[in-house]
DOSETI-42090 format. One record per residue: residue in one letter; z, y, x of N, C-alpha, C, O in turn. Coordinates in nm, 2 decimals, m for minus. Layout:
N
{a,{Z,Y,X},{Z,Y,X},{Z,Y,X},{Z,Y,X}}
...
END
This chain:
101
{x,{m3.28,m1.35,1.09},{m3.27,m1.27,1.20},{m3.13,m1.27,1.25},{m3.03,m1.26,1.17}}
{x,{m3.11,m1.28,1.38},{m2.97,m1.27,1.44},{m2.94,m1.14,1.49},{m3.03,m1.07,1.56}}
{x,{m2.82,m1.09,1.47},{m2.78,m0.96,1.51},{m2.66,m0.97,1.61},{m2.58,m1.06,1.60}}
{x,{m2.66,m0.88,1.71},{m2.54,m0.87,1.80},{m2.42,m0.82,1.72},{m2.44,m0.77,1.61}}
{x,{m2.31,m0.83,1.78},{m2.19,m0.78,1.72},{m2.20,m0.63,1.70},{m2.16,m0.58,1.59}}
{x,{m2.25,m0.56,1.79},{m2.27,m0.41,1.78},{m2.37,m0.38,1.67},{m2.34,m0.28,1.59}}
{x,{m2.48,m0.45,1.66},{m2.58,m0.42,1.56},{m2.52,m0.45,1.42},{m2.54,m0.37,1.32}}
{x,{m2.45,m0.56,1.40},{m2.39,m0.60,1.27},{m2.28,m0.49,1.23},{m2.28,m0.46,1.12}}
{x,{m2.20,m0.45,1.33},{m2.10,m0.35,1.30},{m2.17,m0.22,1.26},{m2.12,m0.15,1.17}}
{x,{m2.27,m0.18,1.33},{m2.34,m0.06,1.29},{m2.40,m0.06,1.15},{m2.40,0.03,1.08}}
{x,{m2.45,m0.18,1.11},{m2.50,m0.20,0.98},{m2.40,m0.18,0.87},{m2.43,m0.12,0.76}}
{x,{m2.27,m0.22,0.90},{m2.17,m0.19,0.80},{m2.09,m0.06,0.83},{m1.99,m0.03,0.76}}
{x,{m2.14,0.02,0.92},{m2.08,0.15,0.95},{m1.94,0.14,0.99},{m1.85,0.21,0.94}}
{x,{m1.91,0.05,1.08},{m1.77,0.03,1.13},{m1.77,0.01,1.28},{m1.88,m0.03,1.34}}
{x,{m1.66,0.03,1.34},{m1.65,0.00,1.49},{m1.65,m0.15,1.51},{m1.63,m0.23,1.42}}
{x,{m1.68,m0.19,1.64},{m1.69,m0.33,1.67},{m1.56,m0.40,1.65},{m1.56,m0.52,1.60}}
{x,{m1.45,m0.34,1.68},{m1.32,m0.40,1.67},{m1.29,m0.43,1.52},{m1.24,m0.54,1.49}}
{x,{m1.32,m0.34,1.43},{m1.29,m0.36,1.29},{m1.38,m0.47,1.24},{m1.34,m0.55,1.15}}
{x,{m1.51,m0.47,1.28},{m1.60,m0.57,1.24},{m1.55,m0.71,1.28},{m1.56,m0.81,1.20}}
{x,{m1.50,m0.73,1.40},{m1.45,m0.86,1.45},{m1.34,m0.91,1.36},{m1.32,m1.03,1.35}}
{x,{m1.26,m0.81,1.30},{m1.14,m0.85,1.22},{m1.19,m0.91,1.09},{m1.11,m0.98,1.02}}
{x,{m1.31,m0.89,1.05},{m1.37,m0.95,0.92},{m1.38,m1.10,0.93},{m1.38,m1.17,0.83}}
{x,{m1.40,m1.15,1.05},{m1.41,m1.29,1.08},{m1.53,m1.35,1.00},{m1.51,m1.46,0.94}}
{x,{m1.64,m1.29,1.01},{m1.76,m1.34,0.95},{m1.81,m1.46,1.02},{m1.78,m1.48,1.14}}
{x,{m1.89,m1.55,0.96},{m1.95,m1.67,1.03},{m2.04,m1.62,1.14},{m2.11,m1.52,1.13}}
{x,{m2.03,m1.69,1.25},{m2.11,m1.65,1.37},{m2.19,m1.77,1.43},{m2.15,m1.88,1.41}}
{x,{m2.29,m1.74,1.50},{m2.37,m1.84,1.57},{m2.35,m1.82,1.71},{m2.36,m1.72,1.77}}
{x,{m2.30,m1.93,1.78},{m2.28,m1.93,1.92},{m2.41,m1.96,1.99},{m2.47,m2.06,1.97}}
{x,{m2.44,m1.86,2.08},{m2.57,m1.87,2.15},{m2.55,m1.89,2.30},{m2.64,m1.91,2.38}}
{x,{m2.43,m1.89,2.34},{m2.39,m1.91,2.49},{m2.24,m1.89,2.51},{m2.17,m1.88,2.41}}
{x,{m2.20,m1.90,2.63},{m2.06,m1.88,2.66},{m2.02,m1.74,2.63},{m2.06,m1.65,2.69}}
{x,{m1.93,m1.73,2.53},{m1.88,m1.60,2.48},{m1.99,m1.51,2.43},{m1.97,m1.39,2.43}}
{x,{m2.10,m1.57,2.38},{m2.20,m1.48,2.32},{m2.22,m1.53,2.18},{m2.24,m1.65,2.15}}
{x,{m2.21,m1.44,2.08},{m2.22,m1.47,1.94},{m2.33,m1.38,1.88},{m2.36,m1.27,1.93}}
{x,{m2.39,m1.43,1.77},{m2.48,m1.36,1.69},{m2.44,m1.38,1.55},{m2.38,m1.48,1.51}}
{x,{m2.48,m1.29,1.46},{m2.45,m1.29,1.32},{m2.58,m1.29,1.24},{m2.67,m1.22,1.27}}
{x,{m2.58,m1.38,1.14},{m2.70,m1.39,1.06},{m2.70,m1.28,0.95},{m2.60,m1.24,0.90}}
{x,{m2.82,m1.23,0.93},{m2.83,m1.12,0.83},{m2.79,m1.17,0.69},{m2.73,m1.09,0.62}}
{x,{m2.81,m1.29,0.66},{m2.77,m1.35,0.53},{m2.62,m1.34,0.51},{m2.57,m1.32,0.40}}
{x,{m2.55,m1.37,0.62},{m2.40,m1.37,0.61},{m2.35,m1.23,0.59},{m2.25,m1.21,0.51}}
{x,{m2.41,m1.13,0.65},{m2.37,m0.99,0.63},{m2.41,m0.95,0.49},{m2.33,m0.88,0.42}}
{x,{m2.53,m0.98,0.44},{m2.56,m0.95,0.30},{m2.47,m1.02,0.20},{m2.43,m0.95,0.10}}
{x,{m2.43,m1.14,0.23},{m2.34,m1.21,0.14},{m2.20,m1.14,0.14},{m2.14,m1.13,0.04}}
{x,{m2.16,m1.10,0.26},{m2.03,m1.02,0.26},{m2.04,m0.90,0.18},{m1.94,m0.87,0.10}}
{x,{m2.15,m0.82,0.19},{m2.16,m0.70,0.11},{m2.17,m0.73,m0.04},{m2.10,m0.66,m0.12}}
{x,{m2.24,m0.83,m0.08},{m2.25,m0.87,m0.22},{m2.11,m0.91,m0.27},{m2.07,m0.88,m0.39}}
{x,{m2.03,m0.98,m0.19},{m1.89,m1.01,m0.23},{m1.80,m0.90,m0.25},{m1.69,m0.91,m0.31}}
{x,{m1.83,m0.79,m0.19},{m1.74,m0.67,m0.19},{m1.78,m0.56,m0.29},{m1.71,m0.46,m0.31}}
{x,{m1.89,m0.59,m0.36},{m1.94,m0.49,m0.46},{m1.84,m0.49,m0.58},{m1.81,m0.59,m0.63}}
{x,{m1.80,m0.37,m0.62},{m1.72,m0.35,m0.74},{m1.78,m0.24,m0.83},{m1.81,m0.13,m0.79}}
{x,{m1.79,m0.28,m0.96},{m1.85,m0.19,m1.05},{m1.75,m0.12,m1.14},{m1.78,m0.03,m1.21}}
{x,{m1.62,m0.17,m1.13},{m1.52,m0.11,m1.21},{m1.44,m0.01,m1.13},{m1.42,m0.03,m1.01}}
{x,{m1.40,0.10,m1.19},{m1.32,0.20,m1.11},{m1.18,0.14,m1.08},{m1.13,0.07,m1.15}}
{x,{m1.14,0.18,m0.96},{m1.00,0.14,m0.92},{m0.91,0.25,m0.93},{m0.95,0.37,m0.94}}
{x,{m0.78,0.22,m0.92},{m0.68,0.33,m0.92},{m0.68,0.42,m0.81},{m0.65,0.54,m0.82}}
{x,{m0.73,0.37,m0.69},{m0.73,0.45,m0.57},{m0.85,0.54,m0.55},{m0.85,0.62,m0.45}}
{x,{m0.95,0.53,m0.63},{m1.07,0.62,m0.61},{m1.04,0.76,m0.64},{m0.97,0.80,m0.74}}
{x,{m1.08,0.85,m0.55},{m1.06,0.99,m0.57},{m0.93,1.04,m0.52},{m0.90,1.16,m0.54}}
{x,{m0.85,0.96,m0.47},{m0.72,1.01,m0.42},{m0.73,1.07,m0.28},{m0.82,1.03,m0.20}}
{x,{m0.65,1.17,m0.25},{m0.65,1.23,m0.13},{m0.59,1.15,m0.01},{m0.63,1.17,0.10}}
{x,{m0.51,1.05,m0.04},{m0.44,0.98,0.06},{m0.52,0.86,0.10},{m0.47,0.77,0.17}}
{x,{m0.65,0.85,0.07},{m0.73,0.74,0.12},{m0.70,0.60,0.06},{m0.74,0.50,0.11}}
{x,{m0.64,0.60,m0.06},{m0.62,0.48,m0.13},{m0.48,0.41,m0.10},{m0.45,0.30,m0.14}}
{x,{m0.40,0.48,m0.01},{m0.27,0.43,0.02},{m0.18,0.44,m0.10},{m0.20,0.53,m0.19}}
{x,{m0.07,0.37,m0.11},{0.02,0.38,m0.22},{0.10,0.51,m0.20},{0.12,0.55,m0.08}}
{x,{0.13,0.58,m0.30},{0.21,0.70,m0.29},{0.35,0.68,m0.23},{0.41,0.57,m0.25}}
{x,{0.39,0.78,m0.15},{0.52,0.76,m0.09},{0.63,0.76,m0.19},{0.63,0.83,m0.29}}
{x,{0.73,0.68,m0.17},{0.85,0.67,m0.26},{0.93,0.79,m0.25},{0.96,0.83,m0.13}}
{x,{0.98,0.85,m0.36},{1.06,0.97,m0.34},{1.20,0.93,m0.28},{1.25,0.82,m0.31}}
{x,{1.25,1.01,m0.19},{1.37,0.98,m0.13},{1.49,1.02,m0.23},{1.49,1.12,m0.29}}
{x,{1.58,0.93,m0.23},{1.70,0.95,m0.32},{1.80,1.03,m0.25},{1.85,1.00,m0.14}}
{x,{1.82,1.15,m0.30},{1.92,1.24,m0.25},{2.01,1.29,m0.36},{1.97,1.32,m0.47}}
{x,{2.14,1.30,m0.33},{2.23,1.36,m0.42},{2.27,1.26,m0.53},{2.28,1.14,m0.50}}
{x,{2.30,1.31,m0.65},{2.35,1.22,m0.75},{2.23,1.14,m0.81},{2.13,1.20,m0.85}}
{x,{2.25,1.01,m0.81},{2.14,0.92,m0.85},{2.11,0.94,m1.00},{2.00,0.92,m1.05}}
{x,{2.21,0.97,m1.08},{2.19,0.98,m1.23},{2.29,1.08,m1.28},{2.40,1.08,m1.24}}
{x,{2.24,1.16,m1.37},{2.33,1.26,m1.43},{2.38,1.20,m1.56},{2.31,1.16,m1.65}}
{x,{2.52,1.20,m1.57},{2.58,1.14,m1.68},{2.60,1.24,m1.79},{2.62,1.36,m1.77}}
{x,{2.60,1.19,m1.92},{2.62,1.28,m2.03},{2.77,1.30,m2.04},{2.85,1.23,m1.98}}
{x,{2.81,1.40,m2.12},{2.96,1.43,m2.14},{3.03,1.31,m2.20},{3.14,1.28,m2.16}}
{x,{2.96,1.24,m2.29},{3.03,1.12,m2.35},{3.05,1.01,m2.25},{3.15,0.94,m2.25}}
{x,{2.95,0.99,m2.16},{2.96,0.89,m2.06},{3.08,0.93,m1.96},{3.15,0.84,m1.91}}
{x,{3.09,1.05,m1.93},{3.20,1.10,m1.84},{3.33,1.07,m1.91},{3.43,1.02,m1.84}}
{x,{3.34,1.10,m2.04},{3.47,1.09,m2.11},{3.51,0.94,m2.12},{3.62,0.90,m2.13}}
{x,{3.41,0.85,m2.12},{3.44,0.71,m2.14},{3.48,0.64,m2.01},{3.52,0.52,m2.01}}
{x,{3.48,0.71,m1.89},{3.52,0.65,m1.77},{3.67,0.64,m1.77},{3.74,0.74,m1.78}}
{x,{3.72,0.51,m1.75},{3.87,0.49,m1.76},{3.93,0.54,m1.62},{3.90,0.49,m1.52}}
{x,{4.02,0.63,m1.63},{4.09,0.68,m1.52},{4.24,0.67,m1.54},{4.29,0.70,m1.65}}
{x,{4.32,0.62,m1.45},{4.46,0.60,m1.46},{4.53,0.73,m1.43},{4.50,0.80,m1.33}}
{x,{4.63,0.77,m1.51},{4.71,0.89,m1.48},{4.63,1.01,m1.47},{4.65,1.09,m1.38}}
{x,{4.54,1.03,m1.56},{4.45,1.14,m1.55},{4.52,1.26,m1.60},{4.54,1.29,m1.72}}
{x,{4.55,1.35,m1.50},{4.61,1.47,m1.54},{4.75,1.46,m1.60},{4.80,1.56,m1.66}}
{x,{4.82,1.35,m1.58},{4.95,1.33,m1.64},{5.05,1.30,m1.53},{5.02,1.23,m1.44}}
{x,{5.17,1.35,m1.55},{5.28,1.32,m1.46},{5.36,1.21,m1.52},{5.31,1.13,m1.60}}
{x,{5.49,1.20,m1.48},{5.57,1.10,m1.53},{5.60,1.12,m1.68},{5.61,1.24,m1.72}}
{x,{5.61,1.02,m1.75},{5.65,1.03,m1.90},{5.53,1.06,m1.98},{5.54,1.08,m2.10}}
{x,{5.41,1.07,m1.92},{5.29,1.09,m2.00},{5.26,1.23,m2.05},{5.17,1.26,m2.12}}
{x,{5.34,1.33,m2.00},{5.32,1.47,m2.04},{5.21,1.53,m1.95},{5.20,1.50,m1.83}}
{x,{5.13,1.62,m2.01},{5.02,1.68,m1.94},{5.07,1.79,m1.85},{5.17,1.86,m1.88}}
{x,{5.01,1.80,m1.73},{5.04,1.91,m1.64},{4.98,2.04,m1.69},{4.88,2.04,m1.75}}
{x,{5.05,2.15,m1.65},{5.00,2.28,m1.69},{4.97,2.36,m1.57},{4.93,2.47,m1.58}}
END
């Protein structure tokens, strides 16, 4: 059985434009007239069946990847030992190496 683009799209519950993006095999019946075979639509559905759960099922964002957190402020908090190990020249010292008060 041959289906029009609109009928085939309705069978897959999608708009005509989204259906055309699938680029399924088509039968040319005239100048700019196409039909789709029921077997090709059934084969497309069989190829898309998944029995294993995916990471995106049940998510509120429709399966999109979660947004990356924005990096704000200090990227890493250093420990006291790490701060002490940072080499600084003339740290708190005046001439002669004596500490300031």
